[in-house]
Chimera marker file (.cmm) of the C-alpha trace (Angstrom):
<marker_set name="trace">
<marker id="1" x="25.561" y="14.669" z="8.724" r="1" g="1" b="0" radius="0.5"/>
<marker id="2" x="23.677" y="15.036" z="5.449" r="1" g="1" b="0" radius="0.5"/>
<marker id="3" x="24.375" y="12.909" z="2.414" r="1" g="1" b="0" radius="0.5"/>
<marker id="4" x="24.189" y="14.361" z="-1.039" r="1" g="1" b="0" radius="0.5"/>
<marker id="5" x="22.212" y="12.633" z="-3.729" r="1" g="1" b="0" radius="0.5"/>
<marker id="6" x="23.895" y="9.496" z="-5.006" r="1" g="1" b="0" radius="0.5"/>
<marker id="7" x="25.622" y="8.470" z="-1.777" r="1" g="1" b="0" radius="0.5"/>
<marker id="8" x="24.548" y="5.442" z="0.211" r="1" g="1" b="0" radius="0.5"/>
<marker id="9" x="21.454" y="3.345" z="-0.315" r="1" g="1" b="0" radius="0.5"/>
<marker id="10" x="18.437" y="5.516" z="-1.060" r="1" g="1" b="0" radius="0.5"/>
<marker id="11" x="15.042" y="4.040" z="-1.833" r="1" g="1" b="0" radius="0.5"/>
<marker id="12" x="12.957" y="5.710" z="-4.479" r="1" g="1" b="0" radius="0.5"/>
<marker id="13" x="9.525" y="6.871" z="-3.220" r="1" g="1" b="0" radius="0.5"/>
<marker id="14" x="7.795" y="4.806" z="-5.900" r="1" g="1" b="0" radius="0.5"/>
<marker id="15" x="9.218" y="1.545" z="-4.477" r="1" g="1" b="0" radius="0.5"/>
<marker id="16" x="6.867" y="1.808" z="-1.480" r="1" g="1" b="0" radius="0.5"/>
<marker id="17" x="3.747" y="1.354" z="-3.606" r="1" g="1" b="0" radius="0.5"/>
<marker id="18" x="4.889" y="-1.540" z="-5.766" r="1" g="1" b="0" radius="0.5"/>
<marker id="19" x="2.692" y="-4.631" z="-5.603" r="1" g="1" b="0" radius="0.5"/>
<marker id="20" x="5.069" y="-7.413" z="-4.640" r="1" g="1" b="0" radius="0.5"/>
<marker id="21" x="4.762" y="-11.099" z="-5.417" r="1" g="1" b="0" radius="0.5"/>
<marker id="22" x="5.682" y="-11.693" z="-1.747" r="1" g="1" b="0" radius="0.5"/>
<marker id="23" x="2.552" y="-9.914" z="-0.523" r="1" g="1" b="0" radius="0.5"/>
<marker id="24" x="-0.163" y="-11.175" z="-2.802" r="1" g="1" b="0" radius="0.5"/>
<marker id="25" x="-3.634" y="-10.194" z="-1.867" r="1" g="1" b="0" radius="0.5"/>
<marker id="26" x="-6.295" y="-7.610" z="-2.200" r="1" g="1" b="0" radius="0.5"/>
<marker id="27" x="-7.791" y="-4.899" z="-0.053" r="1" g="1" b="0" radius="0.5"/>
<marker id="28" x="-11.592" y="-4.922" z="0.031" r="1" g="1" b="0" radius="0.5"/>
<marker id="29" x="-14.124" y="-2.555" z="1.542" r="1" g="1" b="0" radius="0.5"/>
<marker id="30" x="-16.453" y="-4.509" z="3.853" r="1" g="1" b="0" radius="0.5"/>
<marker id="31" x="-19.234" y="-1.969" z="3.254" r="1" g="1" b="0" radius="0.5"/>
<marker id="32" x="-19.378" y="-1.379" z="-0.515" r="1" g="1" b="0" radius="0.5"/>
<marker id="33" x="-17.116" y="-4.165" z="-1.875" r="1" g="1" b="0" radius="0.5"/>
<marker id="34" x="-14.555" y="-1.904" z="-3.605" r="1" g="1" b="0" radius="0.5"/>
<marker id="35" x="-11.278" y="-3.808" z="-4.206" r="1" g="1" b="0" radius="0.5"/>
<marker id="36" x="-7.700" y="-2.958" z="-5.162" r="1" g="1" b="0" radius="0.5"/>
<marker id="37" x="-4.340" y="-4.794" z="-5.006" r="1" g="1" b="0" radius="0.5"/>
<marker id="38" x="-2.572" y="-4.637" z="-1.645" r="1" g="1" b="0" radius="0.5"/>
<marker id="39" x="0.366" y="-2.196" z="-1.643" r="1" g="1" b="0" radius="0.5"/>
<marker id="40" x="3.575" y="-2.983" z="0.236" r="1" g="1" b="0" radius="0.5"/>
<marker id="41" x="3.937" y="-0.689" z="3.249" r="1" g="1" b="0" radius="0.5"/>
<marker id="42" x="0.298" y="0.404" z="3.202" r="1" g="1" b="0" radius="0.5"/>
<marker id="43" x="-1.856" y="-1.758" z="5.506" r="1" g="1" b="0" radius="0.5"/>
<marker id="44" x="-5.398" y="-2.224" z="4.212" r="1" g="1" b="0" radius="0.5"/>
<marker id="45" x="-6.861" y="-1.672" z="7.677" r="1" g="1" b="0" radius="0.5"/>
<marker id="46" x="-5.362" y="1.844" z="7.783" r="1" g="1" b="0" radius="0.5"/>
<marker id="47" x="-6.578" y="2.843" z="4.330" r="1" g="1" b="0" radius="0.5"/>
<marker id="48" x="-10.026" y="4.378" z="3.876" r="1" g="1" b="0" radius="0.5"/>
<marker id="49" x="-12.112" y="3.249" z="0.923" r="1" g="1" b="0" radius="0.5"/>
<marker id="50" x="-12.042" y="5.835" z="-1.892" r="1" g="1" b="0" radius="0.5"/>
<marker id="51" x="-15.734" y="5.147" z="-2.578" r="1" g="1" b="0" radius="0.5"/>
<marker id="52" x="-17.367" y="5.311" z="0.883" r="1" g="1" b="0" radius="0.5"/>
<marker id="53" x="-14.663" y="6.095" z="3.487" r="1" g="1" b="0" radius="0.5"/>
<marker id="54" x="-14.917" y="2.824" z="5.421" r="1" g="1" b="0" radius="0.5"/>
<marker id="55" x="-11.537" y="1.297" z="6.337" r="1" g="1" b="0" radius="0.5"/>
<marker id="56" x="-10.476" y="-1.510" z="4.003" r="1" g="1" b="0" radius="0.5"/>
<marker id="57" x="-9.828" y="-5.151" z="4.964" r="1" g="1" b="0" radius="0.5"/>
<marker id="58" x="-7.172" y="-7.532" z="3.592" r="1" g="1" b="0" radius="0.5"/>
<marker id="59" x="-8.421" y="-10.517" z="1.617" r="1" g="1" b="0" radius="0.5"/>
<marker id="60" x="-6.367" y="-13.238" z="-0.107" r="1" g="1" b="0" radius="0.5"/>
<link id1="1" id2="2" r="1" g="1" b="0" radius="0.2"/>
<link id1="2" id2="3" r="1" g="1" b="0" radius="0.2"/>
<link id1="3" id2="4" r="1" g="1" b="0" radius="0.2"/>
<link id1="4" id2="5" r="1" g="1" b="0" radius="0.2"/>
<link id1="5" id2="6" r="1" g="1" b="0" radius="0.2"/>
<link id1="6" id2="7" r="1" g="1" b="0" radius="0.2"/>
<link id1="7" id2="8" r="1" g="1" b="0" radius="0.2"/>
<link id1="8" id2="9" r="1" g="1" b="0" radius="0.2"/>
<link id1="9" id2="10" r="1" g="1" b="0" radius="0.2"/>
<link id1="10" id2="11" r="1" g="1" b="0" radius="0.2"/>
<link id1="11" id2="12" r="1" g="1" b="0" radius="0.2"/>
<link id1="12" id2="13" r="1" g="1" b="0" radius="0.2"/>
<link id1="13" id2="14" r="1" g="1" b="0" radius="0.2"/>
<link id1="14" id2="15" r="1" g="1" b="0" radius="0.2"/>
<link id1="15" id2="16" r="1" g="1" b="0" radius="0.2"/>
<link id1="16" id2="17" r="1" g="1" b="0" radius="0.2"/>
<link id1="17" id2="18" r="1" g="1" b="0" radius="0.2"/>
<link id1="18" id2="19" r="1" g="1" b="0" radius="0.2"/>
<link id1="19" id2="20" r="1" g="1" b="0" radius="0.2"/>
<link id1="20" id2="21" r="1" g="1" b="0" radius="0.2"/>
<link id1="21" id2="22" r="1" g="1" b="0" radius="0.2"/>
<link id1="22" id2="23" r="1" g="1" b="0" radius="0.2"/>
<link id1="23" id2="24" r="1" g="1" b="0" radius="0.2"/>
<link id1="24" id2="25" r="1" g="1" b="0" radius="0.2"/>
<link id1="25" id2="26" r="1" g="1" b="0" radius="0.2"/>
<link id1="26" id2="27" r="1" g="1" b="0" radius="0.2"/>
<link id1="27" id2="28" r="1" g="1" b="0" radius="0.2"/>
<link id1="28" id2="29" r="1" g="1" b="0" radius="0.2"/>
<link id1="29" id2="30" r="1" g="1" b="0" radius="0.2"/>
<link id1="30" id2="31" r="1" g="1" b="0" radius="0.2"/>
<link id1="31" id2="32" r="1" g="1" b="0" radius="0.2"/>
<link id1="32" id2="33" r="1" g="1" b="0" radius="0.2"/>
<link id1="33" id2="34" r="1" g="1" b="0" radius="0.2"/>
<link id1="34" id2="35" r="1" g="1" b="0" radius="0.2"/>
<link id1="35" id2="36" r="1" g="1" b="0" radius="0.2"/>
<link id1="36" id2="37" r="1" g="1" b="0" radius="0.2"/>
<link id1="37" id2="38" r="1" g="1" b="0" radius="0.2"/>
<link id1="38" id2="39" r="1" g="1" b="0" radius="0.2"/>
<link id1="39" id2="40" r="1" g="1" b="0" radius="0.2"/>
<link id1="40" id2="41" r="1" g="1" b="0" radius="0.2"/>
<link id1="41" id2="42" r="1" g="1" b="0" radius="0.2"/>
<link id1="42" id2="43" r="1" g="1" b="0" radius="0.2"/>
<link id1="43" id2="44" r="1" g="1" b="0" radius="0.2"/>
<link id1="44" id2="45" r="1" g="1" b="0" radius="0.2"/>
<link id1="45" id2="46" r="1" g="1" b="0" radius="0.2"/>
<link id1="46" id2="47" r="1" g="1" b="0" radius="0.2"/>
<link id1="47" id2="48" r="1" g="1" b="0" radius="0.2"/>
<link id1="48" id2="49" r="1" g="1" b="0" radius="0.2"/>
<link id1="49" id2="50" r="1" g="1" b="0" radius="0.2"/>
<link id1="50" id2="51" r="1" g="1" b="0" radius="0.2"/>
<link id1="51" id2="52" r="1" g="1" b="0" radius="0.2"/>
<link id1="52" id2="53" r="1" g="1" b="0" radius="0.2"/>
<link id1="53" id2="54" r="1" g="1" b="0" radius="0.2"/>
<link id1="54" id2="55" r="1" g="1" b="0" radius="0.2"/>
<link id1="55" id2="56" r="1" g="1" b="0" radius="0.2"/>
<link id1="56" id2="57" r="1" g="1" b="0" radius="0.2"/>
<link id1="57" id2="58" r="1" g="1" b="0" radius="0.2"/>
<link id1="58" id2="59" r="1" g="1" b="0" radius="0.2"/>
<link id1="59" id2="60" r="1" g="1" b="0" radius="0.2"/>
</marker_set>
């Protein structure tokens, strides 16, 4: 059964990328040192660096 817009609890797509106070930390590239704030729902280790393509690492 499909629900029309406005029924039930629907998360907005933008909520996935909000930096939360519960998940403080940064993602850092171990190769070139590029950093950005960790995004909820987006593990650093599965995100390639936008500068060099190496997978990022979580730092606190």
